[in-house]
C-alpha positions in Angstrom: 0.0 0.0 0.0 1.2 3.5 -0.9 0.2 6.5 1.2 -0.1 9.3 -1.4 0.1 12.9 -0.2 -1.7 14.9 -2.8 -3.5 17.9 -4.0 -4.9 18.2 -7.5 -2.3 20.3 -9.2 -0.1 19.3 -12.2 2.7 18.2 -9.9 0.3 16.0 -7.9 -1.3 14.6 -11.1 2.0 13.3 -12.3 1.9 10.8 -9.5 -1.8 10.1 -9.5 -1.5 9.2 -13.2 1.5 7.0 -12.5 -0.2 5.1 -9.7 -3.2 4.4 -11.9 -1.0 3.3 -14.8 0.9 0.9 -12.6 -2.2 -0.4 -10.9 -0.5 0.0 -7.5 -2.8 0.1 -4.5 -2.7 3.5 -2.8 -4.4 5.6 -0.1 -4.8 9.3 -0.9 -4.0 11.7 1.9 -5.2 15.2 0.9 -2.6 18.1 1.5 -4.7 21.3 1.2 -2.0 23.7 0.0 -4.3 26.7 0.3 -4.9 25.9 4.0 -1.3 25.2 4.8 -1.3 21.5 5.3 2.1 21.3 3.6 3.6 23.0 6.7 2.3 20.5 9.2 5.1 18.8 11.2 4.0 15.3 10.3 4.1 16.2 6.6 7.5 18.0 7.0 9.0 14.7 8.2 8.1 13.2 4.8 8.6 16.2 2.6 11.3 18.6 3.9 10.7 21.0 1.1 7.1 21.6 2.4 5.7 20.6 -1.0 3.5 17.8 -2.2 3.4 15.3 -3.8 5.1 12.8 -1.5 4.6 9.1 -0.9 5.2 6.6 1.9 5.5 3.0 0.8 4.0 0.9 3.6 5.6 -2.2 2.2 9.2 -0.9 2.5 8.9 2.0 5.0 10.5 4.2 2.4 9.2 7.8 1.9 9.9 9.8 -1.2 9.3 13.5 -2.0 9.8 15.4 -5.4 7.8 14.2 -8.4 10.6 13.0 -10.5 12.1 10.8 -7.7 8.6 9.4 -6.9 8.1 8.5 -10.6 11.4 6.6 -10.7 10.6 4.9 -7.4 7.2 3.7 -8.6 8.5 2.6 -11.9 11.2 0.5 -10.2 8.7 -0.9 -7.7 6.2 -1.9 -10.4 8.7 -2.8 -13.1 6.8 -0.5 -15.6 7.4 2.6 -17.6 11.1 2.9 -17.2 13.4 0.7 -19.3 16.2 -1.4 -17.7 18.4 -1.1 -20.8 20.9 1.6 -20.0 20.6 3.6 -23.2 16.8 3.5 -23.2 16.7 4.3 -19.5 18.8 7.4 -19.9 16.6 8.5 -22.9 13.7 8.5 -20.5 15.6 10.1 -17.6 16.8 13.0 -19.8 13.2 13.9 -20.7 12.0 13.4 -17.1 14.6 15.9 -15.9 13.8 18.2 -18.8 10.3 18.4 -17.5 11.3 18.9 -13.9 13.9 21.6 -14.7 12.1 23.3 -17.6 8.5 22.7 -18.5 7.1 22.4 -15.0 8.8 25.5 -13.5 8.2 27.7 -16.5 4.5 26.7 -16.8 4.2 27.1 -13.0 5.5 30.7 -13.2 3.3 31.5 -16.1 0.3 30.1 -14.2 1.1 32.4 -11.3 1.1 35.5 -13.6 -2.0 34.3 -15.4 -4.1 33.4 -12.4 -2.8 34.7 -9.1 -1.2 38.2 -9.5 -3.2 41.0 -8.0 -2.2 43.5 -10.7 -1.0 43.0 -14.3 2.7 42.2 -14.8 3.1 42.4 -18.6 6.9 41.8 -18.7 6.7 38.7 -16.4 3.7 37.4 -18.2 5.3 37.7 -21.6 8.6 36.3 -20.4 7.0 33.0 -19.1 4.5 32.8 -21.9 7.2 32.8 -24.5 9.3 30.3 -22.6 6.3 28.0 -22.2 5.6 28.3 -25.9 9.2 27.5 -26.7 9.2 24.4 -24.5 6.0 23.1 -26.2 7.7 23.5 -29.5 10.7 21.5 -28.2 8.2 18.7 -27.5 6.6 19.1 -30.9 9.9 18.7 -32.7 10.8 15.8 -30.6 7.6 14.1 -31.5 7.9 14.5 -35.3 9.1 11.0 -35.8 8.1 9.2 -32.7 4.9 8.4 -30.8 6.2 9.3 -27.3 9.1 11.4 -25.9 11.5 8.6 -25.3 10.6 5.6 -27.3 7.8 3.7 -25.6 5.3 5.3 -23.3 7.1 6.2 -20.1 7.4 8.3 -17.0 8.7 11.1 -19.2 5.3 11.4 -20.9 3.5 11.1 -17.6 5.6 13.9 -16.1 5.0 16.3 -19.0 1.3 15.6 -19.6 -0.3 17.6 -16.7 1.7 20.7 -17.7 0.6 20.4 -21.3 -2.9 19.8 -20.2 -2.9 23.3 -18.7 -2.2 25.0 -22.1 -5.6 26.5 -22.7 -5.7 28.1 -19.2 -2.2 29.4 -19.8 -3.3 31.1 -23.1 -1.6 28.7 -25.6 -3.8 27.2 -28.3 -1.1 24.7 -29.4 -2.2 25.1 -33.0 1.4 25.4 -34.2 2.4 22.1 -32.6 0.5 19.3 -34.5 2.8 16.6 -33.3 2.4 17.6 -29.7 -1.4 17.8 -30.2 -1.4 14.2 -31.4 0.6 13.1 -28.4 -1.6 15.1 -26.0 -4.8 13.6 -27.5 -3.4 10.1 -27.3 -2.5 10.5 -23.6 -5.8 12.2 -22.7 -7.7 9.2 -24.1 -5.9 6.7 -21.8 -8.2 5.5 -19.0 -5.5 5.7 -16.3 -4.6 9.2 -17.3 -8.3 10.2 -17.0 -8.6 8.6 -13.6 -5.4 10.3 -12.4 -6.3 13.7 -13.6 -9.8 13.4 -12.1 -8.5 12.5 -8.6 -9.6 15.2 -6.2 -11.3 17.4 -8.9 -14.1 18.2 -6.4 -11.7 19.3 -3.7 -10.6 22.5 -5.4 -11.5 25.8 -3.7 -11.3 29.2 -5.4 -7.8 30.1 -4.0 -7.7 33.2 -6.1 -10.3 34.9 -4.0 -8.9 33.9 -0.6 -6.3 36.3 0.9 -5.4 33.7 3.4 -4.8 31.0 0.7 -2.9 33.5 -1.5 -0.5 34.3 1.4 -0.1 30.6 2.2 0.7 29.7 -1.4 2.9 32.7 -2.3 4.0 34.5 0.9 6.4 32.0 2.3 10.1 32.7 3.0 13.0 31.4 5.1 11.1 32.3 8.3 8.3 29.9 7.2 10.8 27.1 6.7 12.5 27.6 10.1 9.2 27.9 11.9 8.0 24.7 10.5 11.2 22.9 11.2 11.2 24.2 14.8 7.8 22.5 15.3 9.6 19.2 14.7 11.6 19.7 17.8 8.6 19.9 20.1 
């Protein structure tokens, strides 16, 4: 049994999709990031970065935080979606880290300026919109002559999908990326992907209108980290 600490965001959905694809038994533990659950001492012991997702594998006692690391752990546990051949494995890992270091952070910053800023920030919005558009084009070129990012369907595709899924909300029609559109439609049709992205859909609150939630999501600094860590000493 996997204890899965989750909130329905793209980073969380990477793991919910993976769990569904692998058919692993899991128990969902909601982490309401607008209410500050990510700063609870019990969660900090599992995820020292105060961020979800995270997992605890009750079979092994191992806890893992950070989406990419969790995907690798679940792939190795299930024997699925990550090749054992060295060359093929590193093909997947390159694109997994590409998502973790590029697509996710850039889309996340764009999402902030699209949905959460209290006043327009044209330079920041344009900066991240262009970078998100560039990264989608990188995927489109990659997919010209292949069905998936790294050979067969893998954790690289699972990691990228939730951030591509956000394209309309982020103001990108993806019309200039036909190969990416084909890939996106194929993944969207997978039953496990549908189950994973639907997990917790009815939990969402309108965080944009809550001052408390806005401060919880975007008002954290070093003091927040030290305060949460100090609670572990009690």
